[in-house]
C-alpha positions as CSV (number, residue, x, y, z in Angstrom):
1,M,-3.5,203.2,187.6
2,I,-6.4,204.2,189.9
3,D,-4.0,205.4,192.6
4,K,-2.2,207.6,190.1
5,I,-5.4,209.1,188.8
6,C,-6.7,209.8,192.3
7,E,-3.4,211.3,193.4
8,N,-3.4,213.7,190.3
9,L,-7.0,214.7,191.1
10,T,-6.2,215.4,194.7
11,N,-3.1,217.4,193.8
12,K,-5.2,219.5,191.3
13,I,-7.8,220.1,194.0
14,R,-5.1,221.2,196.4
15,K,-3.6,223.5,193.8
16,D,-6.9,225.2,193.3
17,N,-7.6,225.4,197.0
18,P,-4.4,226.3,198.8
19,E,-6.1,226.3,202.2
20,I,-6.4,222.5,202.1
21,D,-3.8,221.0,204.5
22,D,-2.3,217.5,204.5
23,E,-5.0,216.0,206.7
24,K,-7.9,217.3,204.6
25,A,-6.0,216.2,201.4
26,E,-5.9,212.6,202.8
27,I,-9.6,212.7,203.3
28,I,-10.2,214.0,199.8
29,D,-7.9,211.4,198.3
30,Y,-9.7,208.7,200.2
31,G,-13.1,210.0,198.9
32,I,-11.9,210.0,195.3
33,H,-10.6,206.5,195.7
34,L,-14.1,205.5,196.9
35,I,-15.7,207.1,193.9
36,F,-13.4,205.4,191.4
37,G,-13.6,202.1,193.3
38,E,-17.4,202.0,193.8
39,I,-18.4,202.2,190.1
40,P,-16.4,199.2,188.8
41,K,-17.1,197.4,192.1
42,F,-20.9,197.7,191.6
43,F,-20.7,196.1,188.1
44,I,-18.5,193.3,189.4
45,I,-20.9,192.6,192.2
46,M,-23.9,192.6,189.9
47,G,-22.0,190.3,187.5
48,I,-21.3,187.8,190.3
49,A,-25.0,188.0,191.3
50,Y,-25.9,187.3,187.7
51,L,-23.7,184.2,187.7
52,L,-25.4,183.1,191.0
53,G,-28.8,183.5,189.4
54,V,-29.9,186.3,191.8
55,F,-29.2,189.4,189.8
56,K,-32.6,191.0,190.0
57,L,-33.0,190.3,193.7
58,T,-29.5,191.5,194.5
59,L,-30.1,194.8,192.6
60,L,-33.4,195.1,194.6
61,T,-31.6,194.4,197.8
62,Y,-29.0,197.1,197.0
63,L,-31.8,199.7,196.5
64,L,-33.9,198.6,199.5
65,L,-31.0,198.7,201.9
66,M,-29.5,201.9,200.5
67,P,-31.4,204.3,202.8
68,F,-30.5,202.7,206.0
69,R,-26.9,202.0,204.9
70,G,-26.5,205.6,203.7
71,T,-27.6,207.1,207.0
72,S,-26.2,204.6,209.5
73,G,-22.8,204.1,207.9
74,G,-20.5,201.1,208.5
75,F,-17.0,199.8,208.2
76,H,-14.9,199.8,205.1
77,L,-12.6,196.9,204.1
78,K,-9.0,197.9,203.3
79,T,-8.6,196.5,199.8
80,H,-10.7,196.6,196.6
81,I,-10.7,192.8,196.5
82,G,-11.8,192.5,200.1
83,C,-14.4,195.2,199.5
84,I,-15.8,193.3,196.5
85,I,-15.9,190.0,198.3
86,G,-17.4,191.6,201.4
87,T,-20.1,193.6,199.6
88,T,-21.0,190.6,197.4
89,I,-21.5,188.4,200.5
90,F,-23.5,191.2,202.1
91,Y,-26.0,191.7,199.2
92,S,-26.1,188.3,197.5
93,G,-25.8,186.6,200.8
94,T,-28.8,188.5,202.1
95,V,-30.8,187.4,199.0
96,L,-29.8,183.7,199.5
97,L,-30.6,183.9,203.2
98,S,-33.9,185.4,202.4
99,K,-34.8,182.8,199.9
100,Y,-33.9,179.7,201.9
101,L,-34.3,180.7,205.6
102,V,-38.1,181.2,205.7
103,L,-39.7,181.5,209.2
104,G,-43.2,180.7,210.3
105,I,-45.4,183.7,210.7
106,T,-45.4,183.8,214.5
107,V,-41.7,183.2,214.8
108,K,-41.1,185.9,212.1
109,Y,-43.0,188.5,214.0
110,I,-40.9,187.8,217.1
111,V,-37.6,187.8,215.2
112,T,-38.6,191.0,213.4
113,F,-39.2,192.8,216.7
114,I,-35.9,191.5,218.1
115,I,-34.1,192.8,214.9
116,W,-35.8,196.2,215.2
117,L,-34.9,196.5,218.9
118,F,-31.3,195.4,218.2
119,G,-31.0,197.8,215.3
120,M,-32.3,200.7,217.5
121,I,-29.7,200.0,220.1
122,M,-26.9,199.9,217.5
123,V,-28.1,203.1,216.0
124,T,-28.2,204.8,219.4
125,L,-24.7,203.6,220.2
126,Y,-22.9,203.9,216.9
127,A,-24.8,205.6,214.1
128,P,-23.6,207.3,212.0
129,A,-20.7,204.8,212.0
130,D,-17.9,206.6,210.2
131,T,-14.3,205.7,209.6
132,E,-11.0,207.4,210.5
133,N,-10.4,208.2,206.8
134,V,-13.8,209.7,206.2
135,P,-15.0,211.0,209.5
136,I,-18.3,212.7,210.1
137,I,-17.4,215.4,212.5
138,G,-20.2,218.0,212.1
139,K,-22.5,217.6,215.0
140,K,-25.6,218.7,213.0
141,E,-24.8,216.2,210.3
142,R,-24.3,213.4,212.8
143,R,-27.5,214.3,214.5
144,N,-29.5,214.3,211.2
145,K,-28.0,211.0,210.1
146,K,-28.8,209.4,213.5
147,V,-32.4,210.5,213.3
148,L,-32.7,209.3,209.7
149,S,-31.2,206.0,210.8
150,Y,-34.0,205.5,213.3
151,I,-36.6,206.4,210.7
152,T,-35.3,204.3,207.8
153,L,-34.7,201.3,210.1
154,T,-38.3,201.5,211.5
155,L,-39.9,202.0,208.1
156,S,-38.0,199.1,206.6
157,I,-39.0,196.8,209.5
158,V,-42.6,197.9,209.2
159,A,-42.5,197.3,205.4
160,S,-41.1,193.8,206.0
161,I,-44.2,192.9,208.1
162,F,-46.7,194.1,205.5
163,I,-45.1,193.1,202.2
164,K,-46.7,189.8,201.1
165,N,-43.7,188.6,199.0
166,V,-41.9,186.4,201.4
167,T,-38.4,186.8,199.8
168,I,-38.6,190.6,199.6
169,S,-40.0,190.8,203.2
170,N,-37.1,188.7,204.4
171,I,-34.6,190.8,202.4
172,L,-35.7,193.8,204.5
173,M,-35.7,191.9,207.7
174,Y,-32.3,190.2,207.3
175,G,-30.8,193.2,205.6
176,M,-31.6,195.4,208.6
177,L,-30.0,192.9,210.9
178,L,-26.8,192.6,208.9
179,Q,-26.5,196.4,208.4
180,S,-27.0,196.9,212.2
181,I,-24.2,194.4,212.9
182,S,-21.9,196.2,210.4
183,I,-22.0,199.4,212.5
184,S,-21.3,197.6,215.8
185,R,-18.0,197.8,217.7
186,F,-17.5,194.1,217.2
187,A,-17.6,194.5,213.3
188,Y,-15.2,197.4,213.5
189,K,-12.7,195.4,215.6
190,L,-13.1,192.3,213.4
191,T,-12.3,194.4,210.2
192,N,-9.6,196.5,211.9
193,N,-11.5,199.8,211.5
194,K,-11.8,202.8,213.8
195,Y,-14.7,205.1,214.3
196,G,-13.9,208.5,212.9
197,Y,-15.8,210.4,215.6
198,E,-13.6,208.7,218.3
199,M,-10.4,209.6,216.4
200,Y,-11.5,213.2,216.2
201,N,-13.0,213.3,219.7
202,V,-16.5,214.2,218.5
203,S,-19.1,214.0,221.3
204,E,-21.9,211.5,220.7
205,N,-24.4,213.2,223.0
206,L,-26.4,214.4,220.1
207,V,-30.0,213.2,220.7
């Protein structure tokens, strides 16, 4: 059903815009699939979080990590089921990890610095981490997203140090770590993804 709706919408867009070739149509179709898949996926993930007893914290995690995820990118799983499972693990898993893996203050400062340093390296190497189906090929857009990735990562890490609520502080800290891993080459190979900028030969010498 979803595939048919997306195909019809893509065909209508192509009909109204004859200059769109097959390659661009594939990108548009993939984007429409993401839109139709994201809305029900969000409610399913929140429903699972509710059953796990972490609804509010999962929703908060979604909002807190959105800026860095939105600018740094990351891999996409190939199926809706896989995406739902992976995203649920990412958000609700971050919450559970934050609740039960509590570090001493000195150790936490050290770990936080290491996570920030690791994240900065990942951003430098890979952000914005796009995919072959939805490549980010504009150099200006790539440059802006990379700069914003540095900023959102750093602000989130700083906030994690000063926020007094331990769970929320940990959500920011562990969330930055998991998101930084999600843009790495290891994560892309593990999930059989390819970077869009590599497929389209976009230079990464942008900063």
